[in-house]
C-alpha positions as CSV (number, residue, x, y, z in Angstrom):
1,M,47.0,121.8,78.8
2,S,46.2,121.9,82.0
3,Y,47.7,124.1,84.7
4,K,49.3,120.9,86.2
5,D,50.8,120.0,82.9
6,A,51.8,123.3,82.1
7,E,53.3,123.4,85.8
8,R,55.5,120.3,85.2
9,V,56.4,121.2,81.5
10,V,58.3,124.4,83.2
11,S,59.8,122.3,85.9
12,V,61.3,119.6,83.4
13,R,63.0,123.3,81.3
14,L,64.2,124.4,84.6
15,D,65.8,121.2,85.6
16,Q,67.3,120.6,82.1
17,G,68.4,123.9,82.1
18,R,70.2,123.4,85.4
19,L,71.8,119.8,84.2
20,A,73.2,121.4,81.1
21,G,74.7,124.4,83.4
22,A,76.1,121.8,86.1
23,T,77.7,119.9,83.1
24,T,79.0,122.9,81.6
25,Y,80.7,123.5,85.0
26,A,81.5,120.0,86.3
27,Y,83.6,119.8,82.3
28,A,84.9,123.4,83.1
29,N,86.2,122.5,86.9
30,R,87.7,119.0,85.1
31,F,89.6,120.9,82.5
32,A,90.9,123.5,84.3
33,S,91.7,120.8,87.1
34,F,93.8,119.2,84.6
35,V,95.7,122.5,83.5
36,I,97.0,123.4,86.8
37,S,97.5,120.2,88.2
38,L,99.6,119.0,85.6
39,G,101.5,122.0,85.3
40,S,101.9,122.4,88.8
41,L,103.0,118.2,88.7
42,A,105.6,119.2,86.0
43,I,107.0,122.5,87.4
44,L,107.2,120.7,90.9
45,A,109.0,117.6,89.4
46,R,112.0,119.3,88.3
47,L,112.1,121.5,91.7
48,L,111.8,118.4,94.3
49,T,113.2,115.1,94.5
50,P,111.6,111.6,94.7
51,H,112.6,112.2,98.1
52,E,111.0,114.8,98.9
53,F,107.8,113.4,96.8
54,G,107.9,110.3,98.9
55,L,107.6,112.4,102.1
56,V,105.1,114.0,100.9
57,A,103.4,110.9,99.7
58,M,103.8,109.4,103.1
59,V,101.8,112.6,104.5
60,A,98.9,112.4,101.8
61,T,98.5,108.5,102.3
62,F,97.9,108.8,106.2
63,A,96.0,112.4,105.8
64,G,93.7,110.7,103.0
65,L,92.6,108.2,105.6
66,L,91.6,110.1,107.7
67,T,90.0,112.2,105.0
68,S,87.7,109.4,104.6
69,L,86.9,108.6,108.0
70,R,86.3,112.3,108.9
71,D,83.5,112.2,105.9
72,F,82.0,109.3,106.9
73,G,79.6,109.0,103.7
74,L,77.8,112.3,105.5
75,S,78.3,114.1,101.9
76,A,76.8,110.8,99.9
77,A,73.8,111.3,102.6
78,A,73.0,114.6,102.2
79,I,73.1,114.2,97.9
80,Q,71.0,110.5,98.4
81,S,68.2,111.4,100.1
82,I,64.9,112.3,99.2
83,E,64.3,114.7,101.4
84,F,66.1,116.8,103.3
85,S,65.2,119.4,105.6
86,S,67.2,122.3,106.9
87,R,67.4,120.4,110.2
88,D,69.2,117.9,108.6
89,R,71.2,119.9,107.0
90,D,71.7,121.3,110.1
91,S,72.9,117.8,111.9
92,L,75.0,116.6,109.2
93,F,77.0,119.9,109.5
94,W,77.7,119.0,113.3
95,Y,78.4,115.8,112.7
96,N,80.4,116.6,110.2
97,A,82.2,118.9,113.0
98,F,82.8,116.8,115.2
99,L,84.6,114.3,113.2
100,T,86.6,117.0,111.8
101,A,87.9,117.7,114.9
102,L,88.6,114.5,116.0
103,T,90.6,113.6,112.9
104,S,92.8,116.2,113.2
105,A,93.6,116.0,116.4
106,F,94.3,112.5,115.9
107,V,97.1,113.4,113.1
108,V,98.8,115.9,115.5
109,L,98.7,112.5,118.2
110,A,99.9,110.0,115.7
111,A,102.2,111.9,113.7
112,P,105.5,110.6,116.1
113,L,104.4,107.2,114.9
114,V,103.8,107.4,111.6
115,S,107.6,109.3,111.4
116,D,108.6,106.1,113.3
117,F,106.7,103.8,111.1
118,Y,108.5,105.2,108.0
119,R,111.7,105.8,110.0
120,E,111.6,109.6,108.8
121,R,112.5,111.8,111.9
122,G,111.1,115.5,109.1
123,L,107.5,113.7,109.4
124,A,105.9,114.4,111.9
125,P,106.3,118.5,111.3
126,L,104.8,117.9,107.9
127,L,101.7,115.7,109.3
128,Y,101.0,118.4,112.1
129,L,100.7,121.0,109.1
130,S,98.4,118.5,108.0
131,S,95.9,118.4,110.5
132,A,95.4,122.2,109.9
133,G,94.6,121.1,105.9
134,L,92.3,118.6,107.0
135,L,90.5,120.6,109.7
136,A,90.4,123.8,107.3
137,S,89.0,121.8,104.3
138,G,85.9,119.6,106.6
139,L,84.2,122.2,108.2
140,S,83.2,123.2,104.4
141,S,82.6,119.7,103.2
142,V,78.4,119.1,103.9
143,H,77.9,123.1,102.4
144,A,80.0,121.5,98.8
145,A,77.9,118.6,99.2
146,L,74.6,121.0,99.2
147,L,75.9,122.7,96.3
148,R,76.1,119.5,94.5
149,R,72.7,117.8,95.5
150,D,71.1,120.9,93.8
151,F,73.5,120.9,91.0
152,N,75.2,124.3,91.8
153,L,78.4,122.9,90.2
154,K,79.6,127.1,89.3
155,G,79.8,127.6,93.5
156,I,82.0,124.1,93.3
157,F,84.0,125.3,90.4
158,F,85.2,128.6,91.7
159,A,85.7,126.7,95.1
160,E,87.9,124.1,93.6
161,I,89.6,125.9,90.8
162,G,90.4,129.1,93.1
163,G,91.6,126.8,96.3
164,L,93.3,124.7,93.2
165,A,95.0,127.7,91.8
166,I,96.1,129.2,95.2
167,G,97.8,126.2,96.5
168,A,100.0,125.7,93.5
169,V,101.1,129.2,93.8
170,V,102.3,128.9,97.4
171,S,103.8,125.4,96.4
172,T,105.9,126.4,93.1
173,L,107.0,129.7,94.8
174,L,108.2,127.6,98.3
175,A,109.4,124.7,96.3
176,Y,111.4,126.8,94.4
177,L,112.7,128.7,97.7
178,T,113.5,125.3,100.5
179,E,113.5,122.8,97.7
180,S,111.5,120.4,100.6
181,A,108.6,118.5,101.2
182,I,107.4,121.1,103.3
183,S,106.0,123.7,100.1
184,V,103.7,121.1,98.8
185,V,102.3,120.6,102.4
186,L,102.5,124.1,102.8
187,G,100.7,124.5,99.4
188,T,97.6,121.8,100.3
189,L,97.0,123.5,103.2
190,A,96.5,127.5,101.3
191,Q,94.3,125.6,99.4
192,A,92.3,123.7,101.8
193,V,91.4,126.9,103.6
194,S,90.5,129.3,100.3
195,T,88.6,126.4,99.1
196,S,86.6,126.1,102.0
197,L,86.0,129.9,102.4
198,I,84.9,130.2,98.6
199,T,82.4,127.1,99.8
200,F,81.1,128.9,102.2
201,F,80.2,132.2,100.2
202,F,78.3,129.9,97.7
203,G,76.6,127.8,100.5
204,S,75.2,131.2,101.8
205,W,73.9,129.4,105.2
206,V,74.5,129.4,108.8
207,P,74.3,126.0,110.9
208,T,72.2,126.3,114.2
209,M,71.8,123.5,117.2
210,D,68.8,123.7,117.7
211,G,67.0,120.1,117.3
212,A,70.1,119.1,115.0
213,I,71.8,116.4,116.7
214,R,68.9,114.3,117.0
215,S,66.9,115.3,113.4
216,G,69.5,113.9,111.4
217,L,70.4,110.1,113.0
218,H,68.9,108.2,109.8
219,H,71.3,110.1,107.7
220,L,74.1,109.1,109.9
221,I,73.7,105.7,109.9
222,F,73.2,105.9,106.3
223,G,76.6,108.1,106.2
224,V,78.6,105.2,108.1
225,R,77.6,102.5,105.9
226,V,78.9,104.9,103.2
227,G,81.8,105.7,104.9
228,S,82.9,102.6,105.9
229,F,83.0,101.2,101.7
230,T,84.8,104.5,101.4
231,V,87.6,104.2,104.2
232,L,87.7,100.6,102.4
233,N,88.0,101.6,98.8
234,Y,91.0,104.2,100.4
235,I,92.9,101.2,102.0
236,T,92.6,99.1,98.9
237,N,93.9,101.7,96.4
238,N,96.8,102.8,98.6
239,I,98.6,99.9,101.0
240,G,100.6,99.0,98.1
241,S,101.7,102.8,98.6
242,V,102.5,101.9,101.9
243,A,104.0,99.0,101.7
244,I,106.6,100.2,99.4
245,G,107.2,103.4,101.7
246,Y,107.7,101.4,104.2
247,Q,109.7,98.4,102.6
248,S,112.1,100.7,100.0
249,G,111.9,104.7,101.4
250,S,110.7,107.4,100.4
251,A,112.9,107.7,96.9
252,A,110.4,104.4,96.0
253,M,107.3,105.3,97.0
254,G,108.0,108.8,95.5
255,F,108.1,107.0,92.0
256,F,105.4,104.9,92.8
257,S,102.9,108.2,94.0
258,R,104.3,110.4,91.0
259,A,102.8,107.3,88.8
260,Q,99.6,106.9,90.9
261,N,99.2,111.1,90.1
262,L,99.7,110.6,86.5
263,Y,97.4,107.6,86.6
264,A,94.2,109.9,88.8
265,L,94.3,112.1,85.9
266,P,92.2,110.8,83.5
267,V,90.2,109.8,86.3
268,S,90.2,113.8,87.6
269,F,89.9,114.8,84.3
270,V,86.5,112.7,82.7
271,L,84.9,110.8,85.4
272,T,84.7,112.5,88.3
273,P,82.9,115.9,86.6
274,Y,80.7,113.3,84.9
275,L,79.9,111.7,88.7
276,Q,79.3,115.1,90.1
277,V,76.1,115.5,87.9
278,Q,74.8,112.0,86.8
279,F,75.4,110.8,90.6
280,P,72.7,113.0,91.9
281,L,70.4,112.6,88.4
282,L,71.0,108.3,89.4
283,C,69.3,109.3,93.0
284,R,66.5,111.3,91.8
285,V,65.5,108.1,89.4
286,Q,66.0,105.7,92.1
287,G,62.5,103.5,91.4
288,D,61.9,104.2,87.8
289,L,64.0,100.9,86.5
290,Q,63.7,102.2,82.9
291,R,65.4,105.3,83.7
292,T,68.3,104.1,86.2
293,R,69.1,101.2,83.5
294,E,69.0,103.9,81.0
295,V,71.5,106.7,83.0
296,Y,73.7,104.2,84.2
297,G,74.0,102.3,80.9
298,R,75.2,105.8,79.2
299,L,77.5,106.4,82.0
300,L,79.2,102.9,81.7
301,T,79.0,103.5,77.7
302,L,81.3,106.8,79.0
303,T,83.7,105.2,80.9
304,S,84.5,102.4,78.3
305,M,84.7,104.4,75.5
306,V,87.3,106.6,77.7
307,F,89.1,104.2,79.9
308,I,89.4,100.9,77.9
309,P,91.2,102.5,74.6
310,L,93.4,104.9,77.1
311,A,94.7,101.5,78.8
312,A,95.7,100.0,75.3
313,L,97.7,103.4,74.2
314,L,99.1,103.5,77.5
315,P,101.9,100.9,77.7
316,F,102.9,102.7,74.9
317,I,103.3,106.1,76.3
318,A,103.8,105.9,79.9
319,V,107.6,106.0,79.8
320,P,108.2,108.2,77.4
321,G,105.3,110.7,78.1
322,T,106.2,110.7,81.5
323,T,109.8,111.4,81.6
324,L,108.4,114.2,78.8
325,V,106.0,115.4,82.1
326,L,108.5,114.8,84.5
327,G,111.6,115.1,83.5
328,P,114.6,112.2,83.0
329,Q,114.8,111.4,86.6
330,W,111.4,110.1,86.9
331,G,111.6,107.1,84.5
332,P,111.2,104.5,87.1
333,A,107.6,106.2,87.8
334,G,106.9,105.5,83.9
335,E,107.6,102.0,84.1
336,I,105.2,102.2,87.2
337,L,102.3,103.5,85.1
338,A,102.7,101.5,82.5
339,W,102.0,98.6,84.9
340,L,98.7,100.6,85.9
341,S,97.0,100.0,82.2
342,P,95.0,96.9,83.4
343,S,93.3,98.5,86.2
344,L,92.7,101.9,84.1
345,A,90.9,99.5,81.0
346,A,89.1,98.0,84.5
347,I,88.1,101.8,85.1
348,G,86.1,101.9,82.0
349,L,83.6,98.9,82.9
350,I,83.4,99.4,86.8
351,G,84.3,103.0,87.5
352,P,81.2,104.1,88.4
353,F,79.8,101.0,90.5
354,A,79.9,102.9,94.0
355,Q,77.5,105.6,92.9
356,F,75.4,103.2,91.5
357,M,75.1,101.1,94.6
358,T,74.7,104.2,96.8
359,S,72.4,105.8,94.5
360,Q,70.2,102.9,95.0
361,G,70.5,102.2,98.5
362,R,72.8,99.0,98.3
363,V,75.1,99.9,100.9
364,V,75.1,96.9,102.7
365,E,76.1,95.3,99.6
366,L,78.7,97.8,99.1
367,Q,80.3,97.5,102.9
368,W,81.0,93.4,102.3
369,W,82.2,94.3,98.7
370,G,85.0,96.6,100.0
371,V,86.3,94.1,102.7
372,A,87.0,91.5,100.0
373,D,88.4,94.5,97.5
374,V,90.9,94.8,100.5
375,V,91.5,91.4,100.5
376,L,91.8,90.3,96.5
377,R,92.8,94.2,95.0
378,G,94.6,95.5,98.2
379,G,96.5,92.1,98.6
380,G,97.7,91.8,95.2
381,A,99.5,95.2,95.4
382,L,101.0,93.9,99.1
383,V,102.1,90.5,97.8
384,G,103.6,92.8,95.1
385,S,105.1,95.5,97.0
386,Y,107.7,92.8,98.7
387,F,109.3,92.5,94.9
388,G,109.2,96.6,94.6
389,P,107.0,99.5,93.1
390,T,106.6,98.3,89.4
391,Y,105.4,94.7,90.8
392,A,103.1,95.9,93.2
393,A,101.2,98.2,90.4
394,A,101.2,95.0,88.2
395,G,99.6,92.6,91.2
396,F,97.0,95.5,92.1
397,S,96.1,96.1,88.4
398,L,96.0,92.3,87.5
399,A,93.3,91.4,90.5
400,T,91.4,94.8,89.8
401,L,90.9,93.5,86.2
402,L,90.6,89.4,86.7
403,L,89.1,89.4,90.0
404,A,87.2,92.6,90.4
405,V,85.9,93.3,87.2
406,P,83.6,90.1,87.4
407,I,82.5,90.2,91.2
408,I,81.3,93.6,91.0
409,T,79.6,93.0,87.5
410,W,77.9,89.8,89.1
411,I,76.7,92.4,92.1
412,T,75.2,95.0,90.2
413,Q,72.8,92.6,88.6
414,R,71.9,90.9,91.6
415,D,68.8,92.7,91.9
416,G,67.9,93.0,88.4
417,T,67.8,96.7,88.0
418,F,71.2,96.4,85.4
419,S,71.8,93.1,83.7
420,F,75.0,91.1,82.0
421,A,73.1,92.2,78.9
422,D,73.3,95.9,79.6
423,Y,76.6,95.4,80.3
424,A,77.8,93.9,77.1
425,K,75.5,96.4,74.9
426,A,76.7,99.5,76.9
427,C,80.8,98.2,77.0
428,V,81.2,96.9,73.8
429,P,81.5,100.3,72.1
430,G,84.5,100.6,73.8
431,V,86.3,97.3,73.9
432,L,85.9,97.6,70.1
433,T,87.3,100.9,70.0
434,S,90.6,100.0,72.4
435,L,91.3,97.3,69.8
436,A,91.4,99.8,67.3
437,V,93.5,102.2,69.4
438,G,95.8,99.9,70.8
439,G,96.5,98.2,67.4
440,A,97.4,102.1,65.8
441,A,99.7,102.6,69.0
442,F,101.3,99.1,67.6
443,A,101.5,99.8,64.9
444,V,103.2,103.1,64.5
445,S,105.5,102.2,67.4
446,Q,106.8,99.3,65.3
447,F,107.0,101.7,62.6
448,M,109.2,104.2,64.7
449,V,111.5,101.4,65.9
450,G,115.4,102.3,64.7
451,H,114.7,105.8,64.2
452,S,115.6,108.2,66.6
453,F,112.8,111.3,66.6
454,G,113.5,112.4,70.0
455,P,111.6,112.7,73.4
456,L,109.2,114.7,71.9
457,V,108.0,113.4,68.6
458,E,107.5,110.2,69.5
459,P,105.2,109.9,72.2
460,G,103.3,113.2,70.3
461,V,103.0,110.8,66.8
462,I,101.6,107.8,68.6
463,L,99.4,109.6,71.1
464,S,98.1,111.6,68.0
465,S,97.5,108.5,65.9
466,A,95.8,106.8,68.3
467,A,93.4,110.3,68.9
468,L,92.6,110.4,65.7
469,V,91.4,106.6,65.8
470,W,89.2,107.5,68.7
471,L,87.7,110.3,67.6
472,M,86.4,108.4,64.5
473,L,84.9,105.7,66.4
474,A,83.7,108.1,69.5
475,A,81.9,109.4,66.7
476,T,80.4,106.5,65.3
477,F,79.5,105.1,69.1
478,H,77.5,109.0,69.4
479,L,76.0,109.5,73.0
480,S,72.9,110.7,73.3
481,S,72.0,113.6,75.9
482,I,70.4,112.8,79.2
483,Q,67.1,113.8,79.9
484,I,66.3,114.4,83.5
485,P,62.9,113.8,84.8
486,S,61.1,116.4,87.0
487,S,60.6,116.7,90.7
488,S,57.5,116.4,90.6
489,S,57.1,113.7,88.1
490,R,58.9,111.7,90.3
491,R,57.1,112.2,92.7
492,E,54.1,110.7,91.4
493,N,56.4,107.9,90.0
């Protein structure tokens, strides 16, 4: 073996070790986040009314839109770039710092207008507080992106879990003392500050101004394109909630937001950590057709095996599960959650779409889809909102499954990297598993009709039966590990 071959073997082994460690921390992050988030959600739902949660949702929706504008795709630019110098790093930090300050100031200026829009006088002070959280979280976003770029998810783990735990404690204590929405907003602020401080510690670099602004213009252009899709996607996912708050008030928006929070839990627990590892990996294999097809195919197999069966199970456990976790007053949120099941199935088929397109540099197509997405899925939610929160969920969810999935599948395969046949091969295991899981849930639920097993036993039995079926089929469709190429081999390709 030559010296060059030996060096390549060592490099591959080092990369494999980094990938394995990153995957471990990514899933540890999501597991801890799931436990903390679900526990905090269950406690706060018993301390705050739907009206107070509606106020929190109004603040979070507006602040979230500004967060999308603030980042403007700069984090994705940092991760996606093949070559990334120290000047590039500094330039993205200063661009992001400027956008962070600008969006935080905009929240302060717009707070009275948002308060008038929702006809809620107490909303403006909450928005003033949220602007501070927006500023605190934004300053560390480039540091966090570089940690992800280098597969340093250990730092991300301690930053995100430490911040989440601190925020949950602050929110819970203040909710017990005040029984008002300000407790959650202050908890979010505490989370943002602590997360940023820990991220700075692990990022361990101090940006400079020397030539930084000019050197990163190409990254800024890429980031603007990605960021525009992020903003459009955020509008699509939240326009229904805003319309509900405007038309039906804070309590209705509170029910809708709690249903969205429960809907997002499996996404946060399963899809997010996997994408934290697979997105940089997809960027690294860009240009290698076979490796790209392999990585994305396995990613789709995982998402289809998790989300399509979960969507088949959700209608049977949504209402009893919601009242069990949040309390009996949150039954309407469970009905809304049940109607989000088609959208959950769609995640299994198209969940990693944006990361795939970004990793391949196809951001212009992504932009155009973002515009169409607002019309199709956002329009479905908006039309449904006129009839109530449940109809808004149904309109959004059915538009996602019946309209977005076919279009996104077509867009993905346009350049020949991933064909319709590849899609079918990747997603068939999830579809077959969903049929079995849905059948098991239906059979058990029918058996339990007319019997009074109690609020805990009924969803527990249905969930256990479906989980047993899923585990058996998941073992059948076992995913093999993905091998990551070394940076040196990629350069040679």
